[in-house]
N, CA, C and O of each residue as an XYZ file, in Angstrom:
796
protein
N      -2.725     21.848    -12.405
C      -3.993     22.501    -11.544
C      -4.628     23.370    -10.808
O      -5.756     23.656    -10.406
N      -2.736     23.936    -10.729
C      -3.058     25.381    -10.292
C      -3.542     26.250    -10.630
O      -3.956     25.803    -11.700
N      -3.945     27.452    -10.600
C      -4.315     28.631    -11.251
C      -5.618     28.930    -10.646
O      -6.115     28.405     -9.649
N      -6.176     30.007    -11.525
C      -6.890     30.920    -10.648
C      -8.584     29.505    -10.966
O      -8.796     28.709    -11.881
N      -9.261     29.794     -9.884
C     -10.003     28.949     -9.781
C     -11.333     29.436     -8.681
O     -11.178     29.867     -7.539
N     -12.419     29.262     -9.273
C     -13.675     29.805     -8.452
C     -13.633     30.094     -6.627
O     -13.872     28.896     -6.779
N     -13.607     30.258     -5.934
C     -13.811     30.488     -4.652
C     -14.791     28.968     -4.179
O     -15.930     28.608     -4.478
N     -13.228     28.083     -2.936
C     -15.366     26.543     -2.767
C     -15.380     27.081     -1.298
O     -16.043     26.278     -0.642
N     -14.960     28.031     -0.556
C     -15.661     28.739      0.216
C     -15.377     30.149      0.608
O     -14.276     30.631      0.342
N     -15.891     30.541      0.954
C     -15.599     32.425      2.192
C     -14.012     32.351      2.168
O     -13.416     31.417      2.704
N     -13.428     33.287      1.580
C     -12.343     33.335      1.398
C     -11.152     33.110      1.419
O     -10.184     33.741      1.844
N     -11.389     31.367      0.519
C     -10.479     30.642     -0.197
C     -10.277     31.092     -0.892
O     -11.038     31.509     -1.765
N      -8.029     31.312     -0.721
C      -7.002     31.380     -1.461
C      -5.906     30.407     -2.068
O      -4.736     30.546     -2.427
N      -7.073     29.056     -2.007
C      -6.427     28.443     -2.519
C      -6.321     27.705     -3.879
O      -7.462     27.338     -4.161
N      -5.374     27.297     -4.927
C      -5.558     26.740     -6.229
C      -5.370     26.051     -7.009
O      -4.793     26.058     -8.096
N      -6.375     24.786     -5.888
C      -5.754     23.541     -6.274
C      -7.134     23.119     -7.103
O      -7.814     24.111     -7.365
N      -7.594     22.087     -7.488
C      -8.604     21.566     -7.884
C      -9.180     21.241     -6.987
O      -8.326     21.002     -6.133
N     -10.605     20.974     -6.392
C     -11.310     20.415     -5.422
C     -11.063     18.641     -4.637
O     -11.024     18.116     -3.524
N     -10.979     18.367     -5.718
C     -10.415     16.726     -5.691
C      -8.637     16.284     -5.594
O      -8.317     15.179     -5.156
N      -7.750     17.143     -5.988
C      -6.304     17.628     -5.943
C      -6.297     17.869     -3.961
O      -5.393     17.577     -3.178
N      -7.525     18.431     -3.697
C      -6.791     19.208     -2.240
C      -7.358     17.587     -1.176
O      -6.811     17.337     -0.102
N      -8.381     16.776     -1.707
C      -8.575     15.903     -1.231
C      -7.730     14.783     -0.965
O      -7.562     14.145      0.074
N      -7.273     14.676     -2.006
C      -5.695     13.540     -1.876
C      -4.913     14.155     -1.208
O      -4.182     13.520     -0.448
N      -4.815     15.656     -1.284
C      -3.633     16.422      0.091
C      -4.164     16.286      0.734
O      -3.460     16.216      1.742
N      -5.689     16.091      1.116
C      -6.249     15.790      3.084
C      -6.400     14.022      3.227
O      -6.656     13.556      4.337
N      -6.286     13.428      2.454
C      -6.334     12.036      2.612
C      -5.238     11.201      3.120
O      -5.186     10.244      3.892
N      -3.973     12.186      2.121
C      -2.410     11.297      2.686
C      -1.809     13.023      3.714
O      -0.967     13.880      3.445
N      -2.211     12.944      4.206
C      -2.006     14.224      5.600
C      -2.698     13.219      6.889
O      -2.297     12.794      7.972
N      -4.175     13.105      5.946
C      -4.905     12.613      7.260
C      -4.234     11.458      8.025
O      -4.196     11.449      9.256
N      -3.549     10.197      7.038
C      -3.809      8.687      6.863
C      -2.203      9.028      6.805
O      -1.600     10.090      6.653
N      -1.787      7.734      6.984
C      -0.892      6.691      7.420
C      -0.485      6.211      5.557
O       0.629      6.103      5.044
N      -1.581      6.052      5.049
C      -1.084      5.124      3.887
C      -1.986      5.725      3.009
O      -2.925      6.247      3.610
N      -2.043      5.872      1.359
C      -2.635      5.323      0.521
C      -2.646      4.199     -0.451
O      -1.660      3.926     -1.135
N      -3.426      3.749     -0.489
C      -3.711      2.014     -1.501
C      -3.936      1.950     -2.424
O      -5.129      2.208     -2.267
N      -3.829      1.786     -3.622
C      -3.909      1.939     -4.919
C      -5.931      1.028     -4.881
O      -7.016      1.211     -5.433
N      -5.222     -0.058     -3.698
C      -6.175     -1.057     -4.006
C      -7.637     -0.745     -3.007
O      -8.673     -1.407     -2.956
N      -7.268      0.492     -2.279
C      -8.865      1.036     -0.994
C      -8.938      1.953     -1.863
O     -10.070      2.417     -2.004
N      -7.823      2.552     -2.746
C      -8.710      4.375     -2.570
C      -7.702      4.477     -4.405
O      -6.607      4.952     -4.706
N      -8.966      3.649     -5.347
C      -8.235      3.627     -6.164
C      -8.304      4.927     -7.286
O      -7.697      5.310     -8.286
N      -9.048      5.190     -6.735
C      -9.411      7.198     -7.740
C      -8.543      8.339     -7.099
O      -8.256      9.257     -7.867
N      -8.077      8.424     -5.795
C      -7.690      9.063     -5.128
C      -6.078      8.451     -5.746
O      -5.302      9.407     -5.770
N      -5.335      7.028     -6.279
C      -3.855      7.559     -7.003
C      -3.780      7.584     -8.004
O      -2.875      7.965     -8.746
N      -4.844      7.126     -8.203
C      -4.960      7.895    -10.191
C      -4.155      8.945     -9.620
O      -3.002      9.053     -9.201
N      -5.305      9.780     -9.767
C      -5.164     11.723     -9.039
C      -3.888     11.695     -8.295
O      -3.134     11.741     -9.267
N      -3.430     11.671     -7.697
C      -2.193     11.521     -6.789
C      -0.932     11.361     -8.507
O      -0.198     12.018     -9.245
N      -1.312     10.412     -8.339
C      -0.068     10.112     -9.664
C      -0.661     11.033    -11.250
O       0.012     11.099    -12.279
N      -1.451     11.389    -11.143
C      -1.916     12.057    -12.382
C      -1.222     13.721    -12.472
O      -0.841     14.236    -13.523
N      -1.173     14.422    -11.017
C      -0.725     15.787     -9.948
C       0.172     15.706     -9.112
O       0.051     16.206     -7.993
N       1.575     14.855     -9.630
C       1.919     14.519     -8.664
C       3.050     15.281     -7.929
O       3.523     15.390     -6.797
N       3.274     15.870     -9.520
C       4.188     17.163     -9.118
C       3.669     18.241     -8.066
O       4.610     18.689     -7.412
N       2.486     18.759     -7.737
C       1.715     19.512     -7.557
C       1.584     19.093     -6.051
O       1.433     19.901     -5.135
N       1.661     17.701     -5.903
C       1.805     17.160     -3.958
C       2.416     16.811     -3.312
O       2.342     16.453     -2.137
N       3.641     16.911     -4.522
C       5.044     16.537     -3.458
C       5.092     18.290     -3.397
O       4.717     18.507     -2.244
N       5.308     19.379     -3.918
C       5.429     20.942     -3.901
C       4.324     20.932     -3.011
O       4.318     21.925     -2.283
N       3.661     20.373     -2.880
C       2.779     21.302     -1.455
C       3.627     20.168     -0.036
O       4.250     20.764      0.842
N       3.575     19.228     -0.006
C       4.402     18.818      1.361
C       5.450     18.996      1.511
O       6.065     18.942      2.576
N       5.997     19.334      0.072
C       7.508     19.778      0.495
C       7.676     21.090      1.425
O       8.382     21.095      2.434
N       6.918     22.235      0.945
C       6.444     23.624      1.701
C       6.547     23.192      3.006
O       7.325     23.846      3.701
N       5.812     22.007      3.676
C       5.607     21.750      5.447
C       6.204     21.009      5.765
O       5.869     20.293      6.709
N       7.538     20.833      5.010
C       8.648     19.659      4.996
C       7.826     17.910      5.660
O       7.729     17.109      6.590
N       7.678     18.047      5.131
C       6.736     16.171      4.153
C       7.558     15.469      2.563
O       7.108     15.963      1.529
N       8.136     14.918      2.470
C       7.950     14.188      1.667
C       7.029     12.839      0.827
O       6.512     11.935      1.484
N       6.958     12.896     -0.465
C       6.107     12.045     -0.635
C       6.350     10.517     -1.693
O       6.581     10.481     -2.902
N       6.180      9.236     -0.611
C       6.713      8.333     -0.582
C       5.821      7.688     -1.921
O       4.657      7.385     -1.661
N       6.203      7.508     -3.044
C       5.171      6.404     -3.940
C       5.983      5.044     -3.807
O       7.182      5.176     -4.053
N       5.690      4.144     -3.568
C       5.974      2.270     -3.632
C       4.760      1.658     -4.702
O       3.823      0.887     -4.495
N       5.114      2.195     -5.636
C       4.463      1.686     -7.030
C       4.162      0.897     -7.301
O       3.145      0.846     -7.992
N       5.196     -0.819     -6.750
C       5.579     -2.033     -6.605
C       4.807     -2.452     -6.053
O       4.105     -3.311     -6.587
N       4.598     -2.093     -4.878
C       3.504     -2.590     -4.349
C       2.141     -1.981     -4.027
O       1.249     -2.390     -3.282
N       2.223     -0.919     -4.773
C       0.302     -0.059     -4.520
C       0.432      1.186     -3.467
O      -0.654      1.638     -3.104
N       1.450      1.729     -2.993
C       0.836      2.690     -1.628
C       1.534      3.819     -1.882
O       2.350      4.015     -2.783
N       1.165      4.541     -1.040
C       2.108      5.991     -0.996
C       1.707      6.530      0.229
O       0.532      6.486      0.592
N       2.776      7.137      1.023
C       2.539      7.553      2.437
C       3.324      8.932      2.151
O       3.785      9.240      1.052
N       3.392      9.642      3.220
C       4.187     11.210      3.320
C       5.109     10.238      4.041
O       5.049      9.012      4.139
N       6.275     11.424      4.679
C       7.872     11.310      5.562
C       8.221     12.575      5.922
O       8.174     13.560      5.185
N       8.610     12.542      7.183
C       8.893     13.932      7.898
C      10.569     14.196      7.934
O      11.425     13.983      8.793
N      10.604     14.824      6.427
C      11.776     15.675      6.643
C      12.827     16.220      8.083
O      12.764     17.094      8.947
N      13.763     15.112      7.696
C      15.414     15.788      8.586
C      16.221     16.794      7.985
O      16.140     17.298      6.865
N      16.763     16.935      8.627
C      18.304     17.166      8.225
C      19.761     18.107      9.460
O      19.669     19.186     10.046
N      20.092     17.824      9.451
C      21.197     18.138     10.166
C      22.066     19.963     10.109
O      22.774     20.487     10.969
N      21.774     20.320      9.217
C      22.591     21.673      8.737
C      21.338     22.552      8.509
O      21.335     23.750      8.794
N      19.950     21.709      7.822
C      19.049     23.044      8.306
C      17.699     22.287      8.909
O      17.082     21.235      8.746
N      17.603     24.113     10.118
C      16.127     24.018     10.965
C      15.349     23.339     10.098
O      15.312     23.964      9.038
N      14.774     22.449     10.060
C      12.973     22.071      9.836
C      12.660     21.823     11.400
O      13.209     21.200     12.309
N      11.505     22.622     11.259
C      10.006     22.132     12.380
C       9.353     20.693     12.405
O       8.628     20.469     11.436
N       9.442     19.948     13.085
C       9.107     18.639     12.958
C       7.532     19.002     13.290
O       7.306     19.449     14.414
N       6.169     18.794     12.155
C       4.913     18.481     11.921
C       4.166     16.870     12.155
O       3.009     16.706     12.543
N       4.769     16.189     11.943
C       4.134     14.700     12.225
C       4.947     14.028     13.541
O       6.133     13.814     13.793
N       3.917     13.852     14.109
C       4.340     12.990     15.862
C       4.061     11.660     15.471
O       3.123     11.267     14.778
N       5.035     10.966     16.025
C       5.409      9.030     15.813
C       4.455      8.940     16.901
O       4.537      9.378     18.048
N       3.434      8.219     16.259
C       2.286      7.198     17.181
C       3.088      5.641     16.683
O       3.095      5.059     15.598
N       3.696      5.326     17.952
C       4.072      4.372     18.271
C       2.985      3.467     18.136
O       1.849      3.726     17.739
N       3.659      1.895     18.676
C       2.519      0.843     18.152
C       3.450      0.123     19.383
O       4.601     -0.282     19.546
N       1.930      0.259     20.282
C       2.223     -0.876     21.718
C       2.934     -1.651     21.509
O       3.693     -1.834     20.558
N       2.647     -2.466     22.875
C       3.713     -3.527     22.174
C       3.039     -4.563     22.191
O       3.822     -5.452     21.857
N       1.287     -5.334     22.522
C       0.968     -5.832     21.189
C       0.500     -5.932     19.826
O       0.246     -6.893     19.100
N       0.444     -4.386     19.640
C       0.467     -3.758     18.708
C       1.717     -4.633     17.652
O       1.572     -5.243     16.593
N       3.027     -4.340     18.559
C       4.134     -4.457     17.386
C       4.507     -6.284     17.164
O       5.127     -6.799     16.234
N       3.861     -6.981     18.411
C       4.274     -7.608     18.715
C       3.460     -8.741     17.153
O       3.968     -9.333     16.201
N       1.933     -8.538     17.676
C       1.127     -8.712     16.075
C       1.883     -8.796     14.967
O       1.882     -9.644     14.074
N       2.738     -7.507     15.167
C       2.945     -6.976     13.403
C       4.573     -8.400     13.487
O       5.277     -8.722     12.530
N       4.625     -8.646     14.167
C       6.015     -8.967     14.136
C       5.146    -10.866     13.766
O       5.116    -11.423     12.669
N       4.881    -11.115     14.380
C       4.189    -12.355     13.763
C       3.548    -12.184     12.140
O       3.831    -12.864     11.153
N       2.687    -11.146     12.240
C       1.569    -11.515     10.087
C       3.011    -11.150      9.550
O       3.200    -11.880      8.577
N       4.687     -9.912      9.868
C       4.912    -10.243      8.913
C       6.020    -11.018      8.713
O       6.758    -10.852      7.742
N       6.198    -11.854      9.553
C       6.870    -13.566      9.626
C       6.419    -14.067      8.684
O       6.997    -14.347      7.634
N       4.773    -14.313      9.125
C       4.083    -15.448      8.206
C       3.851    -14.521      6.955
O       4.940    -13.962      7.088
N       3.503    -14.122      6.236
C       3.796    -13.058      4.699
C       5.361    -13.140      4.690
O       5.781    -13.489      3.586
N       6.149    -12.956      5.444
C       7.238    -13.696      4.577
C       7.597    -14.857      4.289
O       8.244    -15.127      3.277
N       7.285    -15.546      5.000
C       6.904    -17.223      4.937
C       6.676    -17.749      3.756
O       7.397    -18.482      3.078
N       5.064    -17.104      3.442
C       4.306    -17.398      2.095
C       4.376    -17.164      1.544
O       4.158    -17.929      0.604
N       4.812    -15.660      1.224
C       5.454    -15.194      0.115
C       6.704    -15.771     -0.692
O       6.886    -15.675     -1.906
N       7.440    -16.329      0.151
C       8.553    -16.630     -0.242
C       8.435    -18.200     -0.986
O       9.318    -18.536     -1.774
N       7.215    -19.182     -0.659
C       6.784    -20.427     -0.998
C       5.798    -20.128     -1.818
O       5.110    -21.006     -2.339
N       5.610    -18.789     -2.034
C       4.574    -18.526     -3.913
C       3.451    -17.542     -3.594
O       2.940    -16.545     -4.103
N       3.307    -18.336     -2.457
C       1.634    -17.728     -2.253
C       0.918    -15.755     -2.470
O       0.644    -15.107     -1.460
N       0.800    -15.333     -3.458
C       0.482    -14.277     -3.947
C      -0.467    -13.819     -2.415
O      -0.268    -12.831     -1.708
N      -1.257    -14.637     -2.277
C      -2.145    -13.659     -1.281
C      -1.948    -14.513     -0.148
O      -1.929    -15.743     -0.201
N      -1.730    -13.474      1.377
C      -1.615    -14.481      2.613
C      -2.382    -14.188      3.383
O      -2.667    -13.017      3.634
N      -2.872    -15.148      3.913
C      -4.724    -14.809      4.860
C      -4.090    -16.035      5.648
O      -3.302    -16.959      5.449
N      -4.791    -15.574      6.532
C      -3.978    -15.890      8.345
C      -5.722    -15.504     10.037
O      -6.450    -14.516     10.134
N      -5.691    -16.505     10.740
C      -6.575    -16.778     11.476
C      -6.172    -16.001     12.968
O      -5.106    -15.986     13.584
N      -7.668    -15.286     13.303
C      -7.192    -14.667     14.008
C      -6.673    -15.657     15.604
O      -6.074    -15.038     16.483
N      -6.956    -17.017     15.775
C      -6.731    -18.367     16.960
C      -4.860    -18.650     16.224
O      -4.080    -19.377     16.839
N      -4.481    -18.011     15.020
C      -3.584    -18.590     14.660
C      -2.035    -17.536     15.112
O      -0.826    -17.764     15.151
N      -3.276    -15.851     15.503
C      -1.826    -14.810     16.182
C      -2.201    -14.750     17.511
O      -1.647    -13.980     18.295
N      -3.507    -15.840     17.979
C      -3.527    -15.408     19.360
C      -2.416    -16.686     19.685
O      -1.450    -16.523     20.431
N      -2.668    -17.741     19.121
C      -1.355    -18.661     19.422
C      -0.329    -18.602     19.749
O       0.138    -19.333     20.623
N       0.650    -17.236     18.809
C       1.475    -17.269     17.962
C       1.742    -15.884     19.479
O       2.051    -16.251     20.613
N       1.608    -14.927     19.238
C       1.441    -13.827     20.212
C       1.102    -13.688     21.818
O       1.380    -12.882     22.707
N       0.180    -15.192     21.683
C       0.505    -14.847     23.285
C       1.951    -15.535     24.501
O       2.462    -15.206     25.572
N       2.070    -16.446     23.646
C       3.072    -16.719     23.719
C       4.584    -15.742     25.122
O       5.303    -15.968     26.096
N       4.077    -14.449     23.929
C       5.153    -13.072     23.718
C       4.646    -12.862     25.487
O       5.447    -12.800     26.419
N       3.161    -12.783     25.612
C       3.616    -12.064     26.872
C       3.369    -12.329     28.523
O       2.801    -13.349     28.911
N       3.747    -11.532     29.232
C       4.557    -12.085     30.490
C       3.243    -12.061     31.598
O       2.244    -11.394     31.327
N       3.296    -12.494     32.296
C       2.052    -12.283     33.760
C       1.632    -10.593     34.194
O       0.591    -10.141     34.671
N       2.710    -10.030     33.866
C       2.343     -8.553     34.616
C       1.345     -8.008     32.832
O       0.575     -7.065     33.015
N       1.376     -8.391     31.792
C       0.682     -8.212     30.967
C      -1.333     -8.590     30.876
O      -2.100     -8.194     29.999
N      -1.685     -9.485     32.153
C      -2.786     -9.358     32.544
C      -2.649    -10.862     32.191
O      -1.839    -11.542     31.563
N      -4.104    -11.138     33.054
C      -4.955    -12.619     31.997
C      -4.356    -12.826     30.479
O      -3.357    -12.489     29.844
N      -5.556    -13.576     30.278
C      -5.131    -14.579     28.817
C      -6.428    -13.825     28.433
O      -6.345    -13.846     27.204
N      -7.982    -12.940     28.838
C      -8.904    -12.639     28.110
C      -8.690    -11.288     28.243
O      -9.341    -10.561     27.493
N      -8.023    -10.845     28.925
C      -6.824     -9.430     28.854
C      -6.025     -9.201     28.056
O      -5.661     -8.040     27.870
N      -5.568    -10.134     27.423
C      -3.956    -10.490     26.806
C      -4.666    -10.304     25.063
O      -4.362     -9.567     24.126
N      -5.722    -11.375     25.246
C      -6.939    -11.549     23.998
C      -7.259    -10.357     23.389
O      -6.827    -10.204     22.247
N      -8.067     -9.273     23.995
C      -8.775     -8.134     23.796
C      -7.690     -7.030     23.680
O      -8.142     -5.907     23.461
N      -5.991     -7.169     23.814
C      -5.555     -6.090     23.659
C      -4.230     -6.736     22.062
O      -3.329     -6.171     21.441
N      -4.934     -8.337     22.009
C      -4.344     -8.493     20.286
C      -5.987     -7.908     19.514
O      -6.274     -6.908     18.856
N      -6.733     -9.019     19.966
C      -7.791     -7.984     19.091
C      -7.967     -6.358     18.585
O      -8.210     -6.071     17.413
N      -7.784     -5.238     19.783
C      -6.915     -4.320     19.385
C      -6.696     -3.833     18.863
O      -7.320     -2.890     18.375
N      -5.263     -4.346     18.583
C      -4.322     -4.339     17.461
C      -4.753     -4.755     15.859
O      -4.706     -3.941     14.936
N      -5.009     -5.600     15.768
C      -6.293     -6.002     15.274
C      -6.898     -5.383     13.961
O      -6.804     -5.799     12.806
N      -7.569     -4.231     14.475
C      -8.256     -3.493     14.356
C      -7.423     -2.626     13.978
O      -7.622     -2.238     12.827
N      -6.203     -1.979     14.724
C      -5.791     -0.716     13.999
C      -4.942     -1.492     13.205
O      -3.918     -0.808     13.211
N      -4.821     -2.003     12.854
C      -3.917     -2.937     11.438
C      -4.693     -3.006     10.860
O      -4.202     -3.180      9.745
N      -5.746     -2.999     10.764
C      -7.262     -2.994      9.973
C      -7.397     -2.033      9.506
O      -7.795     -2.271      8.366
N      -7.296     -0.678      9.700
C      -7.806      0.314      9.635
C      -6.223      1.019      8.930
O      -6.244      1.864      8.035
N      -5.481      0.704      9.283
C      -4.090      1.292      8.874
C      -4.242      0.336      7.392
O      -3.843      0.987      6.426
N      -4.617     -0.728      7.114
C      -4.747     -1.394      5.183
C      -3.137     -2.361      5.961
O      -2.136     -2.527      5.264
N      -3.201     -2.810      7.251
C      -2.157     -3.440      6.870
C      -2.621     -5.190      7.169
O      -1.747     -6.046      7.313
N      -3.451     -5.374      7.201
C      -4.630     -6.177      7.051
C      -5.936     -5.583      6.876
O      -6.388     -4.439      6.927
N      -6.501     -7.016      6.597
C      -7.850     -6.854      5.698
C      -8.873     -8.100      6.199
O      -8.884     -9.306      5.954
N      -9.676     -7.274      6.973
C     -10.365     -8.834      8.018
C     -11.811     -8.943      6.595
O     -12.414     -8.055      5.992
N     -11.885    -10.363      6.537
C     -12.853    -10.281      4.781
C     -13.232    -10.912      5.762
O     -13.551     -9.901      6.387
N     -13.582    -12.058      6.737
C     -14.884    -12.479      7.055
C     -14.247    -12.539      8.510
O     -13.038    -12.322      8.603
N     -15.428    -12.987     10.328
C     -14.833    -12.858     11.019
C     -13.609    -13.402     11.504
O     -13.403    -14.558     11.136
N     -12.815    -12.927     12.169
C     -11.869    -13.727     12.722
C     -10.814    -13.917     11.488
O      -9.741    -14.447     11.775
N     -11.117    -13.399      9.712
C      -9.719    -13.909      8.989
C      -9.116    -12.992      8.060
O      -9.843    -12.459      7.222
N      -8.417    -12.846      8.078
C      -7.926    -11.492      8.084
C      -6.513    -12.292      6.358
O      -5.923    -13.355      6.162
N      -6.642    -10.951      5.602
C      -5.715    -11.041      4.482
C      -4.908    -10.442      4.917
O      -5.250     -9.696      5.835
N      -3.112    -10.442      4.412
C      -2.203     -9.420      5.359
C      -1.312     -8.883      3.988
O      -0.721     -9.663      3.241
N      -1.335     -7.629      3.840
C      -1.132     -7.233      2.732
C       0.328     -6.647      2.890
O       1.069     -6.694      3.872
N       0.574     -5.962      1.387
C       2.304     -6.300      1.375
C       2.806     -4.485      1.741
O       3.772     -3.908      1.241
N       1.709     -3.847      2.844
C       2.379     -2.941      3.494
C       2.586     -3.246      4.932
O       2.498     -2.393      5.815
N       2.739     -3.939      5.042
C       3.701     -4.900      6.403
C       4.621     -4.785      6.210
O       5.402     -4.728      7.160
N       5.248     -4.646      4.473
C       6.448     -4.947      4.742
C       7.624     -3.696      4.714
O       8.825     -3.456      4.834
N       6.135     -3.039      4.429
C       6.148     -0.908      3.875
C       7.006     -0.805      5.752
O       8.129     -0.461      6.124
N       6.018     -1.198      6.338
C       5.513     -1.295      8.115
C       6.556     -1.417      8.239
O       7.252     -0.442      7.958
N       7.276     -2.761      8.758
C       7.798     -3.343      9.456
C       9.268     -4.221      8.180
O       9.185     -5.367      7.736
N      10.360     -3.285      7.917
C      11.011     -4.018      6.635
C      12.355     -5.506      7.321
O      12.461     -5.806      8.510
N      12.935     -5.969      6.499
C      13.551     -6.989      6.945
C      14.457     -6.925      8.076
O      14.304     -7.638      9.067
N      15.634     -5.872      7.915
C      16.031     -5.886      9.604
C      15.558     -5.024      9.964
O      16.392     -4.122      9.889
N      14.111     -4.437     10.591
C      13.771     -4.343     11.785
C      13.410     -5.477     12.027
O      13.830     -5.819     13.133
N      12.465     -6.724     11.221
C      11.723     -8.223     11.153
C      12.786     -8.849     12.228
O      12.427     -9.424     13.256
N      14.663     -8.579     11.690
C      15.301     -9.363     12.400
C      15.820     -8.897     14.008
O      16.113     -9.786     14.807
N      15.892     -7.694     14.336
C      16.218     -7.655     15.336
C      14.817     -7.420     16.415
O      14.676     -7.431     17.637
N      14.432     -7.330     15.921
C      12.698     -7.495     16.979
C      12.559     -8.838     16.755
O      11.913     -9.398     17.640
N      12.872     -9.408     16.039
C      12.721    -11.124     16.100
C      14.162    -10.983     17.680
O      13.882    -11.054     18.877
N      15.734    -10.761     17.017
C      16.715    -11.327     18.186
C      16.139    -11.205     19.750
O      16.252    -11.983     20.697
N      15.362     -9.689     19.611
C      14.772     -9.022     20.372
C      14.269    -10.002     21.615
O      14.576    -10.308     22.766
N      13.303    -10.276     20.608
C      11.806    -11.380     21.077
C      13.032    -12.844     21.727
O      13.003    -13.025     22.944
N      13.679    -13.458     21.163
C      14.490    -14.320     21.102
C      14.957    -14.373     23.193
O      14.964    -14.986     24.261
N      15.182    -13.453     22.606
C      16.265    -12.980     24.175
C      15.796    -12.739     25.489
O      16.302    -12.696     26.611
N      14.311    -12.550     24.839
C      12.905    -12.199     26.066
C      12.449    -13.360     26.914
O      12.413    -13.551     28.129
N      12.098    -14.100     25.805
C      11.743    -15.567     25.912
C      13.149    -16.593     26.922
O      13.060    -17.450     27.802
N      13.940    -16.157     26.454
C      15.852    -16.563     26.853
C      15.551    -15.936     28.858
O      15.443    -16.829     29.699
N      15.494    -15.001     29.146
C      15.651    -14.080     29.853
C      14.468    -15.169     31.418
O      14.691    -15.559     32.564
N      12.939    -15.219     30.151
C      11.903    -15.211     30.881
C      12.176    -17.117     31.918
O      11.849    -17.586     33.008
N      12.966    -17.592     30.647
C      13.126    -18.980     31.652
C      14.047    -19.517     32.779
O      13.829    -20.620     33.281
């Protein structure tokens, strides 16, 4: 797809087909590209993987494609030997978002191990568990519930959950990519120590 093409805007010196440019922009704008949500972009990415990887490498990013789970995403390249400018800024999850993620990942792991192929959860279940981890400094129950709902909204935008009906979510396999089994174990141990201190 890298060839001499007509200009798509005045002064255009790009060499990619417009559809491939859009896939590249999609990868740069969002955290993940999903085969489920973005079938056309996914097919184009696989068909033109080499050129997309090349363009990302030009700006010190790596393309990661998880064929099994159906997700593609970018990673910042880092090296101790080579000075690589950092393009991606880490956007860490808030405390509420992290607590919700831990619960979602735990439920996903448990249900998947039991043979469930499509894991769903209700907002009430999320609130019941996550509220138990909040402290008085996190405000009253209403404020904490708003934080949980806001966390679910962000995770929905990122594709980690999908709200199917009001207050009912399907947890996607992306939760395993975002929160590895090792990270989950460490966070659960940390939460255990926090509970012990609170007692």
